[in-house]
N, C-alpha and C positions, 0 to 999 in steps of 0.2 A: 460433458461432451455424450451425443446419443450412442443408440446400438447401433444405426447404419451404421458409425467408424467404425465402430471393435468389430464388428459383422464383416467387414472389406478389410480390416486388419488380421483379421483370423484365416481370410480367404489369401491373403498377401501371405501371412507366416506357411501356408499350408502350401502353398504356389513353390516357396523357396525350399521346403522341407526344415524349416525350423520347429524345435520344441518351446514352449515355454520356459525348458529348463536351460537352453542353447541362450534364449534370447535373457535371461536373469544373470546370465554369466559374461553377456555383453554388457547388460547394465549395470553390472554390478553391485546389483541388488538378489533377493531372497526369491527362491520360485512361488514361494506362497505369496510373494505382496504378486509378482505379474498375473499370479491364477485370478489373484483378487479384485486389480484392474479387472480385470476381461472380461469378472464373473458380476462385478458391481459396474462397469461399462461407463464408469464415470474416473476421470482423473483430471489436473489442471493439464493447462495448455502446454508448457512445459514439460513436462512428463510426457505429455502424447509426445510433442516432438521427439523427447531422447529414446520412444519406444521407436518411434520411422527411422531414427538412426542405426538404432541396434539394429531393426531389422533391413539396414539399406535399400530405403522407400522414401521417395518425397514426400511429403503430407499432401502436396496437391496431390498428385496421382491416386494417393488412396482417398482424398475427398472425392476426386472424379469416379473412383471406380465405386463410389458409394452405392449406386443401384446398377453396376455393373456385372454383378455375379452372374456363372452360365446359369442359362435355365435349361427346361427340359427338352429333348430335342422337338424338332416342329416335320413335318412333313410337306410331301408337295404335291399337289392332285397329279393322281394319276393318268388325268388327260395332256396333262403339262408333260410328266416324266416321258409321254410317248413322241410328241413332240419332239423334247429335245434327244429321244435316242435316236432321231431322226437325222439331228443337226449337232453330230458330237462337237467341231469345234465350239458351238454355241454353247453346249452344254459345259465342257473346258472354263469357259469364259466365266458362266455365271455360278460355277463353286468358284474360281477364284476371286471371283468378287464376295462372297460367302464366305471365302479365308481372311478378308480385312484388305486384300489387293484394292490399290484404289486404281482405277481407268489408266492412271499413266505408268504407275508399275506395271501393271501387263502388257502394254504397250511395251515398254523397254524389255520383258521377261521374252515374250513372243516376236519381236522384231516389227509390231504391226504399225501402221501408219495412222494418222488420230481420222482418217477417212472410214478405214475398218472396223477403227475401235469405236466412232459412232453408230457406225449399223449396226453393228454388234447389239450394243447398248438399245437401239431401238429396238430390234428386234425382240429382245427380252423387255423393253416395255411393252409391247403388242402383247407377248403373253402373261403379263401382269405378276412380271417377277422384279422388275427395279422400274422404280420413277424418276425421269430424266430432269434435269435440270438446265442452270445455261452452261453453254461448253459441253463438256464431258461430267462434269455433276451429278454426281447417280447416289440414289437413294436405296437398298433395297427394301423389298415390300415382301419378303419373308423372314419369321427372326431364325438368327440363328443359335443353335447347331441345327444343321439339317438331317435328317437321319434320312436315306434314300432308302429305296426299295428294292433289294440286290435280288430278288425274285420276280421283278417286275421286267418291263422293256428294255432298261439300262446294263442290266447284266452282261449282255456280250461285252458293253463298252468298259463298265469295269473291270471285267477278266481282261481286256485288254491291256488296260493299263496298268494293273496290279504286274501282269506278266512281264510289259516294257521296263516298267520298273525295277522288280528281278534281275532283268537282265542287263541294264544300267547299273545296280549295286553290283552285281558279281563283274564287272568290266572296272569297276571304278573301287575293290577292294583296296584299302589300307592307304587311300588317297582323300576321295570324297563320303565315301560310306561304308557300310557296316554289316556283311550280310552271314549269317550263321544259318547252318543246316545243318541237325543231324535225331537219329532215331536212335532211340533205350526203348531196353523191355524197364518196366516200370509197375508196381500198384496201383490199381485204378486210384485210389485214396492219394496218393503221393503223385497221379496226374492230377488231379481235381487241385489239391493245394497250389501245385507252378498254374494251373488256369487263373486260379483266383489272384496270384500275386502278377501276374502279367496282368488281369485286368486290372489290376489297382495300380498297376505302374503306367496303365495307357492313360485311366482318370486321370493322374498326376500331372500326366505330361500335356494333357487337354486343357488343365488349369494352370502350370507355366504359360503354354503360349495365350491364355485367355488374360493372362496377367499381363505379359507381355507385351501384347497386340493392345492394347490399354496405359500401359503406361512408356513407350517405346515411341520416337518416331517412325515414320513407314519407310523412312527411305535406311533403315538401320535394321530389317529385319528381313529375315532370308526364308523362304516358304521349304519345309521340309515334309517329307514323307514319311508315315509310319505304317508298315506291314506288317502283321504278326499272324501269324494261324499254327493251332494247336490243337492238335486229337491224335484219336487211334490212327495210324497211318494206315489207310488204304492200298496194301501192295498191289492188288489187281486194278486198281484205277490208275494209279501213280507208275508203278512198274509192273506192266503186263509181260506176262510169260508166255509167249505162245505154243502151238503144237512146236517138236524138233522137226525142222525141215524136212529128216527123213523118216519120218512117223507119217507113212502114205495114208494112214486109217484113222487119223485123228479127227475128220471135217466130220465123218461116220458115226461117231463116238460121244455117245452125253457124256458132260461133263461128268453128272454126279458118278458114274461108272470109274472115273479116275481119282475120285477122291479120296484122299487118306492112303493110297498106293507110294509105294517109296519109287521115289525115279529112277528110271533106266539110266544107266551109263551111256556117255553122247558117242 
């Protein structure tokens, strides 16, 4: 058995959160035995099947995923981003395609007619983002994953999309969504540790999704959104405290002059 198979297997184990020790326990062998197999990248077919069974993955799916490891993020040309910024619906169709939705899946999700779906795909083809085949068959011309420029023309759309999602999540707590929001005081070193752990969790979520998209039928997949922000709380930006309504002279007083003063009772 060659190296690419074991690279695909390692991605599968990472996606499922399985360690060599856990795999060894499921197989009834020692951890050094499993480590040796992966180090040497060689074993008999029946042993490979045993590994796949213990990892709860089909061998054919591992073989199909050998060359499908998640690569580096790609970018869309700035002029294309500007054109998409003027047409939010077209952007959203493209984003869903890049997330492995089929045109038929987008039609079902958005309640679109086949004619509308075709017209969106044709517009994307004119932008050089997809290639249309027969019917609605489509091939992406941009490698995924895509890293959008959050400081570019699409920024207002991404801000609105995330605000809409947060509003939806708050209204669907304990049913379809989880929403957590809190502020705590902590040392910068602790905050940095939390930030790193959050980024690691996000990377694992991406890897799990990548694995599912290449090992699961399209009609068994559901689109999920991840939105996470963490940083020193910009209180003046998100919780602005303006002058008291009865403070008639506040507009004429420089802000710096009031800095450090104890607030007057209301």
